[in-house]
C-alpha positions as CSV (number, residue, x, y, z in Angstrom):
1,M,-210.2,198.8,-163.1
2,S,-210.1,195.5,-161.2
3,T,-211.7,195.7,-157.7
4,L,-212.6,193.5,-154.7
5,T,-215.3,194.0,-152.1
6,V,-213.5,194.2,-148.9
7,C,-214.8,193.8,-145.4
8,E,-211.7,194.8,-143.4
9,L,-208.0,195.3,-143.6
10,F,-205.6,194.8,-140.7
11,T,-202.1,193.6,-139.8
12,S,-201.7,191.2,-136.9
13,L,-200.1,187.9,-136.0
14,Q,-201.1,184.8,-137.8
15,G,-203.4,183.1,-135.3
16,E,-203.8,179.8,-137.0
17,S,-202.2,177.5,-139.6
18,T,-198.5,176.5,-139.7
19,H,-197.7,180.2,-139.9
20,A,-199.1,181.0,-136.4
21,G,-197.1,183.7,-134.7
22,R,-195.9,185.4,-137.9
23,V,-196.7,189.0,-138.7
24,C,-199.3,189.1,-141.5
25,S,-201.4,191.6,-143.3
26,F,-205.0,190.3,-143.7
27,I,-207.4,191.2,-146.5
28,R,-210.9,190.0,-145.4
29,L,-213.3,189.9,-148.3
30,A,-217.0,190.3,-147.9
31,G,-219.5,187.6,-148.9
32,C,-219.8,183.9,-148.1
33,N,-221.9,181.1,-149.5
34,L,-222.0,179.3,-146.1
35,R,-223.6,180.0,-142.7
36,C,-221.6,177.9,-140.2
37,H,-223.1,177.7,-136.7
38,Y,-219.8,178.6,-135.1
39,C,-218.7,181.4,-137.5
40,D,-216.9,184.2,-135.7
41,T,-216.9,186.6,-138.7
42,T,-220.6,186.8,-139.5
43,Y,-220.1,190.6,-140.1
44,S,-218.3,189.6,-143.3
45,Y,-221.4,188.0,-144.9
46,G,-222.5,191.2,-146.6
47,G,-221.7,194.9,-147.1
48,G,-218.0,195.8,-147.6
49,Q,-216.4,198.4,-149.7
50,R,-215.2,198.2,-153.3
51,K,-211.4,198.7,-153.4
52,S,-209.2,198.7,-156.5
53,F,-206.2,196.4,-156.7
54,Q,-204.0,199.6,-156.6
55,E,-205.7,200.8,-153.4
56,L,-205.0,197.4,-151.8
57,L,-201.4,197.4,-153.0
58,A,-200.9,200.9,-151.6
59,W,-202.3,199.8,-148.2
60,L,-200.0,196.8,-148.2
61,A,-197.0,199.1,-148.9
62,T,-197.7,201.1,-145.8
63,E,-197.9,197.9,-143.7
64,K,-194.4,196.8,-144.6
65,T,-195.1,193.1,-144.3
66,S,-194.2,190.2,-146.6
67,L,-196.9,187.7,-145.7
68,V,-200.5,188.4,-146.9
69,E,-203.6,186.4,-146.2
70,I,-206.8,186.8,-148.3
71,T,-209.7,185.5,-146.2
72,G,-213.4,186.1,-145.7
73,G,-216.1,185.4,-145.8
74,E,-215.3,183.2,-148.7
75,P,-212.6,184.7,-151.1
76,L,-213.5,182.5,-154.1
77,C,-217.0,184.0,-154.2
78,Q,-215.2,186.9,-156.0
79,D,-213.6,185.9,-159.3
80,A,-211.2,188.8,-159.1
81,V,-209.3,187.2,-156.2
82,V,-207.5,185.0,-158.7
83,D,-206.0,187.9,-160.6
84,F,-205.3,189.8,-157.4
85,S,-203.4,186.8,-155.9
86,A,-201.3,186.6,-159.1
87,L,-200.5,190.3,-158.8
88,L,-199.4,189.9,-155.2
89,L,-197.1,187.1,-156.2
90,Q,-195.6,189.3,-158.9
91,Q,-195.0,192.0,-156.2
92,G,-193.0,189.5,-154.2
93,Y,-195.5,188.8,-151.4
94,E,-196.0,185.4,-149.8
95,V,-199.7,184.7,-150.4
96,L,-202.1,182.6,-148.4
97,V,-205.8,182.2,-149.4
98,E,-208.1,180.7,-146.8
99,T,-211.2,179.0,-148.4
100,N,-214.0,176.8,-147.2
101,G,-213.3,174.2,-149.9
102,T,-216.7,174.3,-151.6
103,W,-215.2,176.1,-154.6
104,D,-212.6,174.9,-157.1
105,V,-209.2,175.9,-155.7
106,S,-207.4,175.0,-158.9
107,V,-208.2,178.4,-160.3
108,L,-205.6,180.0,-157.9
109,P,-202.0,180.4,-159.0
110,G,-199.9,177.5,-158.1
111,E,-197.6,179.6,-155.9
112,V,-200.5,180.6,-153.6
113,Q,-200.6,178.6,-150.4
114,K,-204.2,177.3,-150.0
115,I,-205.6,176.9,-146.5
116,I,-208.8,174.8,-147.0
117,D,-211.3,174.7,-144.2
118,Y,-213.1,171.4,-144.6
119,K,-216.7,171.8,-143.2
120,L,-217.7,168.9,-140.9
121,P,-221.4,168.1,-140.0
122,G,-221.2,170.1,-136.8
123,S,-220.7,173.3,-138.8
124,G,-224.3,173.1,-140.2
125,A,-222.9,173.9,-143.7
126,T,-225.1,172.4,-146.4
127,T,-222.9,173.0,-149.4
128,P,-220.7,169.9,-149.9
129,F,-216.9,170.0,-150.1
130,F,-215.6,170.1,-153.7
131,R,-214.1,166.7,-153.7
132,E,-211.8,167.3,-156.6
133,N,-209.9,169.8,-154.4
134,F,-208.1,167.0,-152.8
135,S,-206.3,166.4,-156.1
136,H,-205.3,170.1,-156.2
137,I,-203.6,170.1,-152.7
138,S,-199.8,170.2,-152.8
139,S,-197.3,169.8,-150.0
140,R,-197.3,173.6,-149.5
141,D,-201.0,173.7,-148.7
142,E,-203.1,173.0,-145.6
143,V,-206.4,171.4,-144.8
144,K,-208.1,172.5,-141.6
145,F,-210.8,170.5,-139.8
146,V,-212.7,172.6,-137.2
147,I,-214.1,170.1,-134.6
148,S,-217.4,170.8,-132.9
149,D,-217.7,167.5,-131.0
150,R,-216.7,163.8,-130.9
151,A,-218.8,163.1,-134.0
152,D,-217.0,165.7,-135.9
153,Y,-213.7,164.3,-134.7
154,E,-214.6,160.8,-135.9
155,C,-215.7,162.1,-139.3
156,A,-212.4,164.1,-139.7
157,K,-210.4,161.1,-138.6
158,E,-212.0,158.9,-141.2
159,I,-211.3,161.4,-143.9
160,V,-207.6,161.7,-142.9
161,Q,-207.1,158.0,-142.6
162,N,-208.8,157.2,-146.0
163,Q,-207.9,160.2,-148.1
164,D,-204.4,160.9,-149.4
165,I,-203.9,164.6,-148.4
166,A,-200.6,165.9,-149.7
167,G,-200.6,169.0,-147.5
168,E,-200.4,169.7,-143.7
169,V,-203.5,168.6,-141.8
170,L,-204.7,170.6,-138.8
171,F,-207.5,169.9,-136.2
172,S,-208.8,172.9,-134.4
173,P,-211.6,172.9,-131.7
174,V,-214.8,175.0,-131.8
175,E,-214.3,177.2,-128.7
176,Q,-217.8,176.9,-127.4
177,S,-218.3,173.1,-127.8
178,C,-215.0,171.2,-127.9
179,S,-212.3,171.6,-125.4
180,L,-208.7,172.0,-126.5
181,K,-207.6,169.4,-123.9
182,G,-210.2,166.9,-125.0
183,L,-209.2,167.3,-128.7
184,A,-205.6,166.9,-127.8
185,E,-206.2,163.7,-125.9
186,W,-208.2,162.2,-128.8
187,I,-205.4,163.0,-131.2
188,V,-202.8,161.5,-128.9
189,E,-204.9,158.4,-128.2
190,D,-205.4,157.7,-131.9
191,R,-201.8,158.6,-132.8
192,L,-203.2,160.8,-135.7
193,R,-200.6,162.4,-137.9
194,V,-202.2,165.8,-137.7
195,R,-201.3,169.1,-136.1
196,L,-203.4,170.5,-133.2
197,G,-204.4,174.1,-134.1
198,V,-204.9,176.8,-131.5
199,Q,-206.5,180.2,-132.4
200,L,-203.5,182.1,-131.1
201,H,-205.1,185.5,-131.7
202,K,-208.0,184.7,-129.4
203,V,-205.6,183.6,-126.7
204,I,-203.8,186.9,-126.9
205,W,-206.6,189.4,-127.6
206,G,-209.8,187.6,-126.6
207,S,-212.6,185.9,-128.5
208,D,-214.6,189.0,-129.4
209,T,-211.8,191.4,-130.6
210,K,-212.0,192.2,-134.3
211,G,-209.0,193.2,-136.5
212,V,-206.6,190.8,-135.0
């Protein structure tokens, strides 16, 4: 029986991405290959419970939602996420997979919307971005840059200006070290063709609330 190691299941509003504000069921998988300084889900690094695909489908049926996000941790640490994503698509769900970009995203079904979180120097992540992923990004996908400081912003700006990214590009500030207003002003000053991302769930429920 196919299974995934799950950290938590919950239904809330999408807090980030171009889907912000939509009702979504989240499947947060356990395990991650990175240890970012600003991570707000460190509880997902280990532990978790093994759940079969059928158990997860049964839970989703009770939630009565059409949008599902598989997140983590890092979902692609678990090979079974590929088959489970395909199963969700077969069941008629709209499927998002949020990944840190250090794994090959081409293994995911083409209909899955990939949200790739490019790790900038301020994250402290030491595993490099899988550069070939840029060629696997379609217009339906998104690349998110989480900005810790001005140095991160300049790095992200250089990537955006020099790399052909087919999908939507979002810049989002690290709450503790980069102001939303400051990031907005940098983007406007440079006339960057990116979208400013706000963590809507934190605005609504606060920074420390889980399951939202």
